[in-house]
Steps between C-alpha positions, in 0.01 A plus 500: 500500500401710199648814655821316591540392137429857390770643730756246382420561133519879539836473678642263237410750229588832666814414698716367213407805293594738783828318562586503127435877494730546801218607732541216751266228614333707773369755252388209283286364783354845561414543134341155494283599796397825336416318177263249661370733774193727510669782304620257232317203356299464825568128514540550876222727624547462877867552597408513871402133483861399433671767711594270788635236264725758335619621841610144579778524242635819657487343848694191394755705308577719802525191720767357270685833507487494880661155496800656328549755780616367833426730798861622520494594131170679550644687797793602283246654258346725766682805366359444152151425632457799731763734356466442127129424527426820691710708261327353195153558645573857615668612177241344266204616710638855527552531125159355418324709766667815366372412154149457639513837678624662179192356328277672752425213737455552874814409692320212672401346168844560351672338799280189498538461124877549522536238774277256313690538173832463687403139575596220264359155427720249683376215281585674172836645604624179665396298198695738274806479725488121501450486125812712447697310768549815706373383840845381610670826395521821708250666266245225558554494877461878527186495288351220709584690820296796375212271403502344846485845661206592275309190613560599862405864436179426308277467808613826672450677169140376483442635851654833396276517193193439715610769749568759230174426325296500818356166394433179684796261523581370155521140397843346485698443181316175430149636545425371855428721796837600634390644839753308710727730695880507487523313831291212367708489182827500697361231728406285202851529355659411835259208536591370154872524581457310828269240346742448213788452740341279765204336323560482123849345526393205723189439290705506181743245642208278601342521155835440328554180704176365352681495163183582308588766247141610441450551874810719521377706204157538661657614829719755321200643314297511822780687674547758225133564434419502872758770574390698193135481608590611854689802369207594279265461795687761704521739206844418361599368158460129429825515306678650801375214716622241252836675481533491881416127497770442239761691700415302814557172316804616303742365761321168552635169374190468279564818304588323174212257534264793544 
């Protein structure tokens, strides 16, 4: 409870200041975290203890974004996801890797660093786009397409880094052992799609007929967090799993209730 009050107080102080200075609320939250974290006032000395709670916000945000994208709209974005996303990654990684080589790094190190720095934070960028009301515009859709491609590409990049470094398989982006193969990951995605189509819809109708709002909310949370946990288990991003769950339910009659 004390830490929750501390987080709220830090946000209420830092965010209005950042917004007034034209920096945006996201940077305000980041500055608040730095101020109370280990490198600041050290009011929070163990950030790992609250890591999963902070990830929950990202998961729920990407689920809501998925609800705004029906499958046909997502299919229409395939050019931006794989075309624009690939172009962004290749161009940024090439420029950054060239800079690393110019600084005297080995090409393996320069390539891994370039690919890593070519990735963006989905949570931060999406929050900025929403804050500036850009998500519905072509600029926002193109930016989100690139972010989605980066989430998909993160796991192969970790495997590439391990191969180039001659190390054991690295942990996934959330710190858990991401040793699941591509076939298992593809199978998990297909399983989620089928379960969402033939299992989640009937269960949601059953729960909705009970007319207990809290029960519907609990079922929705179970669905989102369950899919996110499954994706993390097979080495994919929790946020990607939540996004897939949102897309699956975007065309359901319970979209607005969700």
